[in-house]
N, C-alpha and C positions, 0 to 999 in steps of 0.2 A: 797710480790707480789702474787696476787691471781691467776693469769693466765699467759697466754703466750702473749708476745709482738712479733708481726711479722709485719715488714713494709719494704717497698722498700726505701732504702736510696738514690738511684740514679744510674746513669750509669757511670762507670769508663771510662774516656776519653782515657786511655792508652790501656787497654785490651778489652774494649767494653763490659765488663761484667755488667749485672744488679747486683747491690749489695744490699743484704737484711740484716736486723738485725733480729735475733731471740733471744729473751730473755725468759728464762725459770727458774723457781725456783729450778728444780731438773732435773737430766738426764732422769728420768722417764717421765717428762712432754714434752720431745721433740716429736713433732707430727710425725706420720708415713708419712704423705703427706707434702711435702715442696714446696716452690715456684718453678715454672718451672718443675713440675713433668714430668718425662720421659727424662729430659736432665741431663747432668752431671754438677757438680759444684765443686768449691774449697771451703774449709771450714776453718775458723778460729774458733777453739774451745777453748774458754777462760773460765777456771774454776779452782776452788780449789779442787783437786781430792784426797787430803790426807785422807778423811774419806770414800771414795768410795771403794767398793769391786771390785775385778776383774770381778765378774759376772755382776755387774751394768755397768762397763765400756764396757764389751763385748757386752752386750745387746744394749747399746747406739750405739756402733760401727756398729753392724749389721743393726740397724735401719737406720743409716746414709748411710752406704754402699748400702743398698737396695734402698734408696731414690735417689742414684746417686752420692754420694760423691766420687771424684777421687783424691782429695788431701787434707790431714788433716794437718793443722798447729796448733799444740797444744801449749797452753800457760797457765801459772799459776803454783801454787805450785803442785808439783808431776806430772808435764806434761810429763816428760821423761817416767814415768811408764805408763801413758795414751797412749803415742806413742807406747811403747813396747807391750801393750795389744792389741792395734789396729793392729799392725803388726802380732801378733799371730792369731788374728781373720782372717785376710786376708789369711795367709798361711794355717790355719786350720790344718787338719790332713795330710797335705802334698799335697793336691789337692785344688788349689785356684779356686773358681768359675770364669767362664769366665768374668762375669760382674765386678769382683773384681780384675782381673789381671791388672797389671800396676798401681795400686793405690799407691800413694806416701804419705809419712808421714814425718813430721819434728817436732822437739820440740824446744821451745824457752824459756828455763828456766832462763836464765841470762839476758834477754833483757826486757826493759820496754815495756808496752803494745803498745805504739806507733810504736816501731820498729817491733814488731810481726805483727801489722796491715799493715805496709808498705810491709813487706815480703808477707803477704797474698794477698795484692792488686797487687803488681808489680813483684814478683819473683816466686810465686807458680804456675809454669806452669805444666799442666797435661802431662802425658806420651803421646807420639804420638798416641797411640791407642784411647785416649779419647779427645784430644784437639779439634778435629773437631766438637764434640758434646757438648763442655763445653761452656755455655753461661752465667753463673752466679757465684757469690760468696756469701756465706752465713756466716756472722759473728755471731756465736752463743755464748751467754754469759749465763752460768749457775750461778745463784746467786740471789741476791736481786735487788730491783729497782735501787739502787745507782750504782751497778756493771753494770747493763744494760745501764744506762745513760752514764756511763764512756766510755764504748765501742762504743756506738752510737756517742758520741762526737769525739772520736779519729778517727773513720772511716769516718764520715761525713766531718771532717776538712781535712783529706787527700784527699777525693774525690773532695772537693772544691778547694784544693790547691795542685794539682799534681806537682811533680818535673818538672823543665823545661827540664832536660836531664835525663829521667828515664832509668833504665835498660830495654832493649828491650827483654823481655822474649820470649820464643817460641810461646806463645799464640798471643802476639802482632805482632810478625814477620809474623806468618802464616796469620793473618787477614789483615796485611798491604800488603802482596804480593798476596793474595788471590784468 
């Protein structure tokens, strides 16, 4: 994969999020500016992190936090470590930056990609401090073109076939009563 794949996959009928796919060959290739700049977003971060250093994960986390990520769903080999490093970045030296307070993280190491994508779409509800400004979800796949296509297929299939009785997460409830 020579470059970055970035495209809008659609609007989720349950949360109202615009859902984007971002495919990159490495964590260094994640752009500083992401869709809906200035707004908050939930993120599915799918990658094999076994060969990544703590510094590389930290740098990626800071970039995504600064871009507005308020919920990280980590999936793939070594995703628990990615989750832990992101948590360490958020807490920092004991003083969390205001923009990063209330950011949530989960890891999904024993789940198939489809289940992690379902969680990302319909259960990853931002903290109350961010939910009002969260309008999008970004599924990020670090890897080769096949990996990116696999994630795109999973998320697009879910967007086109939402559950008939989905869990009503905080985001959907707030938008419904709104």
